[in-house]
C-alpha positions as CSV (number, residue, x, y, z in Angstrom):
1,M,-2.6,9.4,6.2
2,A,-5.8,8.7,4.4
3,A,-7.9,6.1,6.3
4,T,-8.7,4.3,3.1
5,L,-7.8,4.0,-0.2
6,E,-9.5,4.9,-3.2
7,G,-8.8,5.0,-7.3
8,P,-10.4,4.2,-10.7
9,R,-12.0,1.1,-11.7
10,L,-12.7,-0.8,-14.6
11,E,-15.1,-3.9,-14.6
12,A,-14.6,-7.4,-16.1
13,R,-15.4,-7.4,-19.8
14,S,-17.3,-10.7,-19.1
15,R,-19.6,-8.8,-16.5
16,K,-18.7,-11.2,-13.9
17,A,-15.4,-10.8,-12.1
18,R,-13.9,-13.8,-11.1
19,Q,-10.4,-12.3,-10.8
20,L,-9.1,-8.7,-9.3
21,V,-6.1,-7.2,-10.6
22,V,-4.8,-4.4,-8.4
23,F,-2.3,-1.7,-10.1
24,L,0.1,0.1,-7.6
25,H,1.3,3.2,-9.1
26,G,4.8,4.8,-8.8
27,Y,6.2,7.9,-6.9
28,G,4.5,11.1,-7.9
29,A,1.7,9.5,-10.1
30,D,-1.8,8.6,-9.1
31,G,-3.9,5.6,-9.8
32,N,-5.1,7.2,-13.1
33,D,-1.6,6.5,-14.3
34,L,-2.0,2.7,-14.6
35,I,-5.5,2.0,-15.0
36,E,-5.6,2.1,-18.9
37,I,-3.2,-1.0,-18.7
38,G,-6.6,-2.8,-17.8
39,R,-8.1,-1.8,-21.2
40,A,-5.3,-3.1,-22.8
41,W,-5.3,-6.3,-20.8
42,Q,-9.3,-7.0,-21.1
43,D,-9.2,-9.4,-24.1
44,M,-6.4,-11.6,-22.5
45,L,-8.2,-11.3,-18.9
46,P,-12.0,-10.8,-19.9
47,D,-13.1,-12.1,-16.1
48,A,-10.6,-9.6,-14.4
49,A,-12.0,-6.6,-12.8
50,F,-9.3,-3.9,-12.4
51,V,-8.8,-1.3,-9.7
52,S,-6.0,1.2,-9.4
53,P,-6.0,3.0,-6.1
54,H,-4.4,6.3,-5.3
55,A,-1.3,6.1,-2.9
56,P,-2.1,7.6,0.8
57,R,0.1,10.4,0.6
58,S,0.4,13.7,-1.2
59,C,4.0,13.9,-2.9
60,G,6.4,16.3,-1.9
61,Q,8.1,16.3,-4.8
62,A,5.2,16.2,-7.3
63,P,2.2,18.2,-5.5
64,S,-0.6,17.1,-7.6
65,G,0.6,13.3,-7.4
66,R,0.7,10.7,-4.6
67,E,3.3,8.6,-2.8
68,W,3.0,5.4,-0.7
69,F,6.1,6.7,1.1
70,T,8.5,10.0,1.1
71,L,11.7,9.6,-0.6
72,T,14.8,12.0,0.5
73,F,17.5,9.5,-0.2
74,R,19.1,10.7,2.8
75,D,18.3,7.7,5.0
76,P,19.8,4.2,3.4
77,N,17.0,2.6,5.2
78,E,14.0,4.7,4.1
79,R,12.5,2.5,1.7
80,W,12.2,-0.5,4.1
81,V,10.7,1.9,6.8
82,G,8.2,3.1,4.2
83,V,7.1,-0.1,2.8
84,N,6.3,-1.5,6.4
85,A,4.3,1.9,7.3
86,A,2.2,1.8,4.1
87,A,1.6,-1.7,4.1
88,P,-1.4,-2.0,6.6
89,L,-3.5,0.3,4.6
90,L,-2.7,-1.2,1.2
91,E,-3.3,-5.0,2.9
92,Q,-6.6,-3.3,4.4
93,F,-7.9,-2.3,0.8
94,L,-7.0,-5.6,-0.8
95,N,-9.1,-7.7,1.6
96,A,-11.8,-5.1,1.4
97,E,-12.0,-5.5,-2.5
98,L,-11.8,-9.4,-2.4
99,G,-14.7,-9.1,0.1
100,R,-16.4,-6.7,-1.8
101,R,-16.8,-9.1,-4.6
102,S,-16.7,-12.5,-2.8
103,L,-13.3,-13.7,-4.2
104,A,-10.7,-15.7,-2.6
105,P,-7.2,-14.6,-2.1
106,A,-5.9,-16.8,-5.1
107,A,-8.1,-14.5,-7.4
108,L,-5.8,-11.6,-6.6
109,A,-2.9,-10.5,-8.4
110,L,-0.7,-7.2,-8.0
111,V,0.8,-5.3,-10.5
112,G,3.2,-2.6,-9.5
113,F,5.4,0.3,-11.0
114,S,8.6,1.6,-9.7
115,Q,7.4,2.4,-5.8
116,G,4.3,0.2,-6.6
117,T,6.6,-2.7,-7.4
118,M,8.2,-2.0,-4.0
119,M,4.9,-2.3,-2.5
120,A,3.3,-5.2,-4.5
121,L,6.4,-7.6,-3.4
122,H,6.4,-6.4,0.2
123,V,2.8,-7.0,0.7
124,G,2.3,-9.8,-1.8
125,L,4.7,-11.9,-0.2
126,R,3.4,-11.5,3.2
127,R,-0.2,-12.1,2.5
128,A,-1.8,-15.2,4.4
129,G,-3.4,-16.2,1.4
130,A,-1.2,-16.3,-1.8
131,P,-2.2,-14.1,-4.6
132,A,-2.0,-15.7,-8.2
133,A,0.8,-13.5,-9.4
134,I,2.9,-10.6,-8.9
135,V,3.9,-8.2,-11.8
136,G,6.3,-6.0,-11.2
137,Y,7.7,-3.1,-13.7
138,S,10.9,-1.1,-13.1
139,G,11.1,-1.7,-9.3
140,M,12.7,-3.4,-6.6
141,L,12.7,-5.5,-3.8
142,V,13.0,-3.8,-0.8
143,L,15.3,-5.1,2.1
144,P,16.6,-3.6,5.2
145,E,20.0,-2.2,4.7
146,Q,22.7,-4.6,4.4
147,A,20.4,-7.6,4.9
148,A,20.6,-10.8,3.1
149,P,17.1,-12.2,1.7
150,E,17.3,-15.0,4.9
151,A,16.9,-12.2,7.1
152,I,13.2,-11.5,6.0
153,A,12.4,-15.2,5.4
154,A,10.7,-15.5,8.4
155,E,8.3,-13.0,7.3
156,I,7.2,-14.6,4.0
157,R,3.9,-16.4,4.0
158,S,3.3,-17.0,0.7
159,R,5.1,-17.7,-2.7
160,P,3.2,-16.3,-5.7
161,P,4.9,-16.6,-9.0
162,V,6.7,-13.2,-9.9
163,L,7.4,-11.6,-13.2
164,L,9.7,-8.7,-13.3
165,V,10.2,-6.4,-16.1
166,H,12.5,-3.5,-16.4
167,G,14.1,-1.0,-19.0
168,E,17.6,-1.7,-20.1
169,Q,18.2,1.9,-19.8
170,D,16.5,2.9,-16.8
171,D,18.4,5.8,-14.9
172,L,15.9,6.1,-12.2
173,I,16.0,2.4,-10.9
174,P,18.7,0.7,-12.6
175,L,18.5,-2.5,-14.3
176,Q,20.7,-4.2,-11.8
177,A,17.7,-3.9,-9.3
178,L,15.9,-6.7,-11.4
179,F,18.8,-8.7,-11.0
180,H,19.2,-8.2,-7.2
181,A,15.2,-9.0,-6.9
182,G,15.4,-12.0,-9.0
183,Q,18.2,-13.6,-7.0
184,A,16.7,-12.5,-3.4
185,L,13.2,-14.1,-4.4
186,A,14.9,-17.2,-5.8
187,A,16.8,-17.5,-2.4
188,M,13.4,-17.3,-0.7
189,D,11.9,-20.2,-3.0
190,V,9.5,-17.7,-4.6
191,P,9.1,-18.7,-8.5
192,V,10.5,-15.7,-10.5
193,E,10.9,-14.7,-13.9
194,W,12.0,-11.6,-15.7
195,H,12.0,-9.8,-19.3
196,I,14.4,-6.8,-19.9
197,S,13.0,-4.4,-22.3
198,A,15.7,-3.2,-24.7
199,A,16.2,0.8,-25.2
200,I,13.6,1.3,-22.9
201,G,14.3,3.8,-19.6
202,H,12.1,4.2,-16.6
203,G,8.9,3.0,-18.2
204,I,6.6,0.4,-19.9
205,D,6.7,-0.4,-23.6
206,A,4.2,-2.4,-25.5
207,E,6.3,-5.9,-25.2
208,G,6.4,-5.5,-21.4
209,L,2.6,-4.9,-21.2
210,R,2.0,-8.2,-23.4
211,H,4.6,-10.1,-21.3
212,G,2.8,-8.9,-18.4
213,G,-0.7,-9.5,-19.6
214,E,0.3,-13.2,-20.8
215,F,1.7,-13.7,-17.6
216,L,-1.2,-13.2,-15.6
217,A,-3.7,-14.8,-18.0
218,H,-1.5,-18.0,-17.6
219,R,-1.2,-17.9,-13.6
220,F,-5.2,-17.1,-13.5
221,R,-5.9,-20.5,-15.5
222,V,-3.7,-22.5,-13.6
């Protein structure tokens, strides 16, 4: 596993970054997959810098892509094991990026897609300093197999507002994952909103992008 994470960046349109948005890509992609969302959001978030790190592992199913953790679907607990294994490196990256820009923890927002959403929720809820917000596209909240949310409540250190966005016709991570995550987050007193993108599969449409950008703009102003 790589000792550090790296990936494409966009500087703040205002030339002085007061916020940091970190994109976490999905399984088999890399940081280039999401960084263009930053360009789409720059009008709404002129004071935000954007970074989209490449996940630390080469993807076995897509050799040119990356993965935060391996998926074999043979072990029902592999997602839980995976997010915990990948978390320390991501945490180190977030702290280094904030420190490099002299930004407080509350200036951070995490935006994930698919496996990246699993990482954003897992790490974001466990940071000592709460992020401003988490936006999760087409993902899920990872819990230990057959565990209720109460089983990990003691691990939760921060409760940033969360927006979940999911395609109605997602056939890779079914829409039901949004409802499970929303219920579990609410049970842990995490404020959560969601948006369902009609007739969309495992992807992000323009309406979902708009909701995500507006959500972050509002939360950074609060």
